[in-house]
ROTITI-488992 format. One record per residue (C-alpha): residue in one letter; z, x, y. Coordinates in steps of 0.2 Angstrom, whole numbers, padded with zeros to 4 digits, always signed. Layout:
% residues N
AZXY...
//
This chain:
% residues 290
M-0105+0072-0066G-0094+0061-0060L-0074+0063-0056W-0064+0075-0061I-0047+0066-0066Y-0028+0075-0069L-0022+0065-0085D-0007+0074-0092G-0009+0092-0087K-0027+0094-0089F-0043+0089-0078V-0057+0079-0089S-0071+0069-0083E-0070+0050-0078K-0079+0046-0093Q-0066+0055-0105A-0049+0049-0095K-0043+0039-0107I-0026+0031-0111S-0019+0027-0127V-0017+0006-0129F-0001+0009-0135D+0004+0015-0118H+0017+0004-0108G+0009+0005-0095L-0005-0005-0101L+0006-0016-0114Y+0018-0021-0100G+0013-0012-0082D+0027-0003-0085G+0027+0013-0072V+0024+0016-0055F+0010+0020-0043E+0006+0029-0026G-0009+0029-0014L-0013+0041-0002R-0026+0047+0010T-0035+0062+0015Y-0041+0064+0033N-0053+0079+0037G-0047+0089+0023K-0028+0085+0026V-0016+0074+0016F-0009+0062+0026R+0010+0062+0022L+0011+0068+0008M+0029+0070+0005E+0034+0054+0010H+0022+0045-0003I+0028+0057-0015K+0046+0052-0011R+0044+0036-0012L+0036+0036-0029Y+0051+0043-0036K+0062+0032-0027S+0051+0019-0037A+0053+0027-0052K+0072+0031-0054A+0074+0012-0048I+0064+0007-0066M+0075+0023-0073L+0057+0033-0077E+0061+0050-0076I+0044+0058-0070P+0043+0076-0080V+0036+0086-0065S+0045+0088-0049M+0041+0082-0032E+0034+0101-0027E+0023+0099-0043M+0017+0084-0041A+0013+0088-0023D+0001+0103-0030I-0007+0092-0044I-0013+0080-0029I-0017+0095-0019K-0029+0102-0035T-0037+0085-0039I-0042+0084-0019R-0049+0100-0022K-0057+0098-0039N-0065+0083-0033K-0072+0093-0017L-0069+0077-0006K-0062+0080+0013D-0058+0060+0016S-0051+0052+0003Y-0040+0039-0007V-0029+0047-0021R-0019+0035-0035V-0005+0044-0043V-0001+0035-0057V+0015+0037-0067T+0017+0026-0084R+0031+0024-0096G+0020+0032-0109V+0014+0030-0126G+0025+0017-0137D+0026+0003-0148L+0024-0014-0147G+0041-0018-0142L+0048-0016-0125D+0061-0003-0128P+0057+0010-0115K+0067+0022-0126K+0053+0021-0138C+0041+0029-0125P+0045+0047-0128K+0034+0056-0114P+0029+0047-0097T+0009+0047-0094I+0002+0054-0077F-0015+0053-0071V-0021+0055-0052I-0037+0049-0047A-0046+0055-0031S-0060+0046-0023K-0066+0034-0010I-0061+0017-0006K-0066+0005+0007L-0055-0012+0006Y-0064-0022+0020P-0081-0021+0031E-0081-0011+0045E-0085-0028+0057F-0069-0034+0053Y-0059-0019+0061K-0066-0028+0078K-0069-0046+0074G-0053-0048+0062L-0046-0054+0047S-0046-0072+0042V-0029-0074+0031V-0019-0089+0025T-0003-0094+0019V-0005-0093-0002A+0010-0105-0012T+0015-0090-0023R+0030-0084-0015R+0037-0064-0015N+0046-0059-0028L+0064-0063-0027T+0074-0045-0023E+0086-0050-0040S+0071-0052-0049L+0059-0038-0047N+0062-0029-0031P+0047-0027-0019A+0051-0011-0013I+0047-0004-0031K+0026+0002-0032S+0028-0003-0049L+0009-0005-0060N+0017-0026-0061Y+0007-0031-0048L+0005-0049-0055N+0013-0055-0038N+0000-0050-0028I-0013-0053-0037L-0010-0072-0041A-0009-0072-0021K-0025-0062-0018I-0033-0075-0030E-0026-0089-0021A-0033-0080-0004T-0051-0078-0011N-0052-0096-0017A-0047-0104+0001G-0060-0092+0006A-0048-0080+0016M-0049-0063+0018E-0029-0061+0015G-0015-0069+0009L+0000-0070+0017L+0017-0071+0005L+0033-0080+0010N+0049-0075+0005N+0059-0089-0006E+0067-0092+0010G+0050-0096+0019Y+0051-0081+0031V+0034-0070+0031A+0036-0055+0020E+0021-0047+0019C+0000-0049+0014T-0005-0045-0003G-0010-0028+0001E-0002-0023+0019N+0013-0027+0029I+0011-0037+0045F+0015-0035+0063I+0013-0046+0078V+0012-0043+0098N+0021-0052+0110E+0018-0046+0127N+0028-0028+0128N+0036-0032+0110L+0031-0027+0092Y+0038-0036+0076T+0038-0035+0060P+0049-0042+0045P+0062-0030+0038I+0062-0024+0021S+0075-0035+0018A+0063-0050+0020G+0051-0043+0005A+0042-0031+0012L+0036-0014+0005D+0042+0000+0017G+0025+0005+0020I+0020+0024+0026T+0007+0016+0038R+0019+0004+0043D+0032+0017+0047A+0018+0027+0056V+0014+0012+0066I+0033+0008+0072Q+0033+0028+0077I+0017+0025+0087A+0022+0008+0094K+0039+0017+0101E+0030+0034+0110M+0019+0018+0118G+0034+0012+0125L+0032-0005+0116N+0048-0015+0113V+0049-0013+0094R+0060-0024+0080E+0061-0029+0063K+0065-0048+0063L+0063-0063+0051L+0048-0070+0056T+0043-0089+0052R+0022-0094+0052Y+0025-0102+0068D+0031-0085+0075L+0012-0078+0070Y+0005-0094+0074N+0009-0092+0092A+0009-0072+0092D-0003-0065+0107E-0010-0051+0091C-0006-0048+0074F-0013-0035+0064L-0009-0026+0044T-0005-0010+0040G-0008+0000+0024T-0014+0017+0017A-0032+0010+0011A-0033-0004+0023E-0025+0008+0038I-0025-0004+0054I-0033-0021+0053P-0033-0035+0066V-0031-0052+0061S-0038-0065+0071V-0037-0082+0062I-0021-0086+0053D-0021-0103+0042G-0035-0111+0052R-0025-0105+0069T-0032-0092+0081I-0022-0081+0085G-0023-0072+0103S-0041-0070+0108G-0050-0071+0090S-0052-0055+0089I-0045-0037+0091G-0031-0035+0103T-0029-0021+0117T-0014-0015+0110T-0019-0015+0094K-0034-0007+0098K-0023+0006+0106I-0011+0008+0092R-0027+0010+0079E-0035+0024+0091R-0017+0034+0091F-0017+0031+0070H-0034+0039+0070Q-0025+0054+0083L-0010+0055+0070T-0022+0057+0055E-0031+0071+0063T-0017+0083+0068E-0005+0079+0056G-0005+0081+0037T-0004+0093+0023P-0021+0106+0021I-0028+0103+0005
//
């Protein structure tokens, strides 16, 4: 049968889940999205994701035609409909159908769809041996141009960076901002460990305010680590004891090589391993029941 997709108020099969070629989400990348995870029948940090979705929508003056509580109910019903306990959920709100012009006012009704499925970004072996990362030439979007805090459907900045990384034979690409400071990778936030210190770029450097990022900061503080948001250079990364990436889809994955430099021991570090273990414990105990 395949997946059931929530699309504008009803559930349709994945083969029937279609939007108009005049939808501005397709024509111009005009819309917002979120990715969530469920673990053992519970949605991890559901309301945090929904709040971020609505903040992104407000930033682009897109009025989502359902309340946050209704959106939470839609997400849970989509997961239930697909009988999933462990899943990845994609929530998308587009500007909706309009004409071939740019004007959002020509789009009277936003399109909403929700997909509940599975995702696996990286083979399991890389969670032990770590990823190879390269710095890409593509710079992070300027805040004054397109604020990276907005999870918009226009992901070309990240996609171009991913293409560069793939062409260089690396698993991930590191994005610097216009001042040369570390922002994030193409799909994840970045952290480094030095002795008892945990550092990550501030949101103002061009990093997304990640939900998993926040969970890791919480875990690290509980572990007694000195956690600081700090402007980082590639020099800081090259000389770190450990480095790892965080994201809803990737969870927590170590980095073993950056621009040809081996990081730490060249595999998952002790602190990274402990944080990963505690994160998985958190996902087992915290969440909204489906």
